[in-house]
N, C-alpha and C positions, 0 to 999 in steps of 0.2 A: 648338248647341241646336236641336232639331227640334220644331216645333209647341209651343214654350214649355217643352218637356221637356229637362232636362239630359241630356248623353250618358251611356251606360251606366256609364262609369268614374267618374261623379260622382253617380249616383242613390243616394239614401239616405245621402249623405256625412255629414250632420249626425248622424243616428242612429248611424251607425257610429263617429263620433268619440266620442259619449257612451258607447257600449258599450265601446269600446277603453279609455276612461278608467276605467270601472268594472272591467274585467278587469285593467288595470294595478294598480288598488287591490288586487284579489283575489290577485294573484301575490305581493305582499309584505305583505299585511295581517296574516297569521299571524305572520310573523317580526317585523314591527314591533311586534306585540302583545307578543311575548317581550321585545323591547328596552325597550319603554315601561313594562312592568310591573316593571322592575328595582328600583324602590323597595320593592316587596313582596318580591321574591326576595332582595334584600340583607338585609332584616330576618328572612327565613325561614331563609336559609343564610348567615349572616354570615362564616363561615370558608372558604367554597368559591369565592369570586370568581365568582358567577354571570354577571356582565356580560361577563367574559372567557371563561369556560369554555364557556358555551352557544354563543358565536360560534365558538369553536375547534372544537366538536363539529359544528356546522352545516356549516362550509365544506368539509371534506374530502369529505363525502357529496355536496354540491352540485357541487364541482369534478370529482370522480371520475365521478359519474353523467353529467355533461354531456360529459366527454371521450369517454366511450363513445358517447353519443348523437350527438355532432358527427361522430365518425368514421363512423358508420353512417347519417348523416342522410338520404342519398338513398334509403334503402330503408325508412325508418320511416314508419308511418301517423301523420301529424301530428294528426289528430283524436283518435285513441286516446291518443296521447302527452299531449296537453293535457288531455283529460278525466281521465286517470289522475292528472296533476299536481294539478288542482283538487280531485279526490276525496280525494287524500292530505292536502291542506291541511285539508279539512273534517274528516276523521276524526282528524287530528292535534290540531287545536285543541279538538275535542270531548273527546279523551283527556285533555288538560291540565285541562279543566274537571271531568271525572269524577274524575281523580286528586286534585284539590284537595278535592272534596266527600267522596270516600271516606276521605281521611286527616284530614278536619276541619282542614286547614291547619296541621298540626302539624310539618311539615318532616321532617328526618331524612335520612339517607343514602339510604334506599330510595326516598323520594319524589324526591330530587335525581337519582338515577340514572334514574328514570322520565321526568323532565323532559328529561334529556340525551338519552334515546332518542327522545323526540318531536322534539327539536331536530334530530337526525339525519334523521328522517323528513321534516321541513320542508325540509332540504337536498336530498333526493331529489326532493321535489315541486317545488322551485324549479327544479332542472335541467330537469325535464320541461316545466313550464308556461312559465317565463320564456324559456328557450332556444327552445322551440317557438313561442311567440307572437311573439318578436322576429324569428325566422327567417321566419315566416309573413307578418308585416307588412312585412318588408324589400322585398318585391316589389310591395307595394300603394302607395296614395297616401301620400306622406311625412307628411301631417298625421295619418294614422291611427297611424303609429309614434310621432310626437311626442306624440299624445294618450295613448297607452299608457304612454310613459315618464313623462309628467306624472302619470298615474294612480298609477304606482309611488311617486313622491314624495308625492303626495296621501295615500297610505296612511299614510305616516309622520306627516304633519300631522294627519290625522283621528284616528289612534290616540293621538297626543299630546293632542289636544283632548278626546277621549273620556276619557283617563286623568285629565286635569285635572278634568273634570266629575265623574267617579265618585269621585275622591279627595276633592274638595271636598264632595260630597254626603254622604259618610260620615265626614268628618274628625273630627267631635266625638262619634261614636257608639262604643260598645264594639266592638272588633275591626273598626274601620272600614276599615283598610287591606285586609283580606281581603274584606270585603263589596264594596268598590269593585272589587277584582280579579275577583271572581266575576261581577259585572254586566258588567264589561269583556269577559271572555272569552265570555260569553253573547251579547253583541252581535256579537263577532268571528265566532262560529260561524254565526250567521244570515247575516251578510254574505257569507261564503265560500260558503255554500250558494246564495245568490242568484247569485254569479258562475258557479258550476257550471251552473246552469240557463241563464243568459244565453249561455254559450259553447255549450252543448249544443243549444239550441233556437232562439236568436235570431240570434246572430252569423252562422252559415253561410247564413242565408236573406236577408241584406241584399243588395240589388242590386249595390252597389259591391264587396262581398266576392265575390259570385258571378262578377262580371266579371273581377276580377284572378285568381281561382283558375282560371277557364276559360282565361285567357290563359297562366297558368303551365303548365297541362296541355298546351296546344298547343305550348309550348316544350320539352316533354319532361319536365316534373315528374311524378314518380311518387308524391309524398307527399300529393297533394290529392284523390285519388280518393274517399276516404270523405267528405271535406268536401263535395265536389260531389254525391255521392249523398244526403247529408243535406239538401241544398238541392233535391233532385229533378232533378239534372242527371247524366246518365250519359255519361261521357267515355271514349273510347278513348285513355287517357293516353299521350302520347308517340308514337303511331303515325301521326298525321296529318302531323307535322313533326318531323324529327329534327335535332339539331345536337350538335356535340361539346362537352360540358360540361368546363370547366376543373376540374382536380383540386384538392382542398382545399389541398394544399401550394402550388400555383401561386397560388391565390386569396389565401392567407395572405402569401406573399412580396410580392405586389402591394400588399397593404394592411398590411404589418407595422408601419408607423408608427401607423396607427389602432389596431391591436391593442395595441401597447406603450403608447400614450397612455391607453387604457382601463385597462390594468394599473396605470399610475402614478397615475391619478386615484383608484382605489379602494384601492391600497396606502397612499397618504397619508391618505385619509379614514378608513379603518378602523383605522389605527394610532392614531387619536385618538378616534374615535367608535365605540361608546359607552363603551368601557372607561375611558379616561382621563377623560372628562367625568363619568363616574359615580363613580369612586373616587379621583381624584387632583387634584381642583381645590380641596381645602380646605373649611373650614367658613365659611359666610357668613350674613348676616342672613336670607336666605330659608330657611335650615334644610333640612328634608327636601324642600322644594319646589325647591331649587336645581338638582339634577341633572335633574329633570323639566322645569324651565324651559329649561335648556340643550338638552336633547333636542328640545323643542318648537320652539325657535328654529332649530335646525339643520334640522328637517323642513320648517318653513314656508318658509325661504329656499331650500331645495333645490327645493321646489315652484315658487317664483317664478322661480328660475333656469331651469327647464325650459320656461317660457313665453317667455323673452326671445328665443330664436331665431325666434319667429313674427314679430318685427319685422325685416324683411328686412335693414335696414342694420346690425343688431346680430348677424346670423347669421354666425358665424365659419366660413368655408369654406376659407381658406388652410391647407394642411397644415402649413406651417412655423410659422404663428402658433399653431395649435392645439398643436403640440408644445412651442413656447416657453412657452405658458400652462401646460401640464401640468407642465413641469419647474419653472417658477417657483413653483408651489404648495408645493414642499418647504420654502420659507422659512417656512411656517406652523409647522413643527416647533419651531424655536427660539422663534418668537413665542408659541406655546402654553406652552412651558416657562417662559419668563420671566414671562408673564402669570399663570400659576398660582402662581409663586413670589412675585412682587412686586405684581401688579395687583389691582384691585378686581373685584367681580363684574360690574360694568357693562362693563369692558373684555373680560372673558371672554365675556359674552353677545354683544358686538359681533364678536369674533373667531370665535365659533362660527357666527354668522349668515353671515359671509363664507365659512367652510368649506362650509356648505350651499349657498350661492348659486353658488359656483364649481363645486362638484360637479355640481349639476343642469344648469347651463349647458353645461359642457364635455361631459357625457354625451350630451346631445341633439345637440350640434354634431357629435360623432364618429359617432354611430350613424345619423344622417340623411344625412351626407355620404358615408360609406363605400360603401353599396350601389349608387351611381349608375353607370350604364354597363354593367350586366350583365344577362343573361337571368334569368328568374324562378328557376329551380333554383339558379343560382349565387348569387343574392341571398339565397336561403334558407340555403344552405350558409355564406355569409359571415356572415350574421346569427348563426348558431350559433357560429361560430369567434370572433366578437367578444365574445359573451357568455361564452365559455369564458375568454378573457383577462380579462374583467371579474371573473368569479368567482375567477380565479387571483390577481388583485390584492387582492380581499377576503380570500382565504385568507392571503396573505402579510401583509396589514395586521393581521389579528386575531392573527397569530403575533407580529409585531413589537410589538404593543401591550403585550405582557408586559414589554418592556424598560423601560417606565416604572416598573416595580416594583423595579428594581435599587437596592439600598441602602436599601430600606424595610422589610426584615425580614419579608417576607411568607411 
């Protein structure tokens, strides 16, 4: 610290943490809106399994797009990629709102196909924004990445809270479910627009962000030139210092355990959430509130889990222990099966809370541990590869989620 001022790598750190948290919210806010609104969609499309189908439509677009982006990561303009992602989120959620207003909430196969198309658009936006942001933050201060990941979980908690409020506000009015949904999507549209503005005009000008991007440029990164230009810095990227960057294949082989751990985390989680929790947990005293309460508890504990690694003694850094924890989570599959069949709603809420807690905790442990020991361009590439495996796990999970319907005559 010089003259009471923090070093450049720490200047504006608190503001950056807040902005990263908000951007993390924005990356998953639209998709979590889709998941949280399932009580409305189930009533609108009772025969089409929206909780499962929308996830199944979303994931191939997310995974396929990110596979292409990760392969070409070193040549892609990160700023344009992230701005494109946030813009797609904004226009997608606006389209859902317009579609509902235009059809007066009458449902039908045409409306359902329109919502499925928007779900695919959200997948493309996710691959651009989430992969781009995690890759970008992987070479910055670890607390920025942790805050972004916590923001992703917070989007689930916030959307659940908003849905509870909007559902309660119109619960006793005529067509109350739809009115609550419209208000819900209106709030979502405004929030995603806010994130688009934050990333475009605030984030690149933060001192800590400029420091790490300049450092990455000096290490040969070609993806940050537009970000630096937006901050008023003109850099001859990669020409002042050259070094031989590891290929993606080599980076992946060195971190294959981390990649497979992320795959396993989300394979397990998405094979249960949200489809099983929405459609296969039976009828209980909470009635139409039951699925919403389960989704809310998952999201709240997912958020709590992402803050636990900030307590140094609880930050799991051992690669063997992380792998053991990820494999052990598969015991939750029989636990959910027998709880749904024989348990009360209290046990199901407890189990769902643990699912969220372990998901959030292990996600942060893996993504903050993996990029250590590499140069900026390599950390960016590794961040993209890890998110690719994360999305691959989600894709496999939402596919396997259909197995819960075997024998139920769907």
